[in-house]
N, C-alpha and C positions, 0 to 999 in steps of 0.2 A: 502489614498483613498482605496476603496474596489477593489477587483480583477476585472479586465476587464474594468476599467475606463480609462485606458491609451489611448485606441484607439477610444474613442467616440469623435466625433467632437463637443465639447461643445458650441463653438460659433455658429455653424450652428443650433444646437438644440435650443439655446436661441433665435436666429432670427426667427425660425419657431414656437416658443412657446411650444416646447417639454420639459417637465419636466424630469430632470435626477436626480435620487437619488442614494444613495449607501446603502448597507446593511452591514455595518462594523461588522465583527466578525461572520457573518452568516455561514462561512465555518469552524469554529473551531471544532465543534462536528463531522461533516463528515470526516474531515481530521484526527482527533484523532482516529476515528473508523477505517479508512483506515490504518493508521500506526499500530494500534494494530493488525489488521488482517494480515498485512504483517509480523509482528513479530511472531504471532502465527503460521502462515504458515511456516516460517523459522524454528521454533522450532520443528514443526511436521515433517518436512522434515529431519532434523538432527536426530530426534528420530527414524524414520523409517530406516534411513541409519545405525544407530547404531544397531538396531535389526537385519537387514540383515547381517551385518558384524558378529554379534554374532552367528547367525545361521550358517554362513559359517565356522567360527572358530570351532564351535561344530562339524560340519561335518568333518573337517580336523582332529581334535583331536580324534574323534571316529573311524577314519580309513575309513569312507565312501568315502572320496575323497583322492585318493592317489597322493602324490606329486612326 
């Protein structure tokens, strides 16, 4: 079944003549885009952290920040 079909009262809909259909696979592309966005955001966050750590290390090594 498609997402969201579990909670639909199918017998009641049938009794009232309400047509229920599913759209199997309709969420594949949006979910793939969402997953890719999460991965890219994670990589960006790690890259920014690496750059900040590198700047801190440069400051320590240059003597700008005394330990």
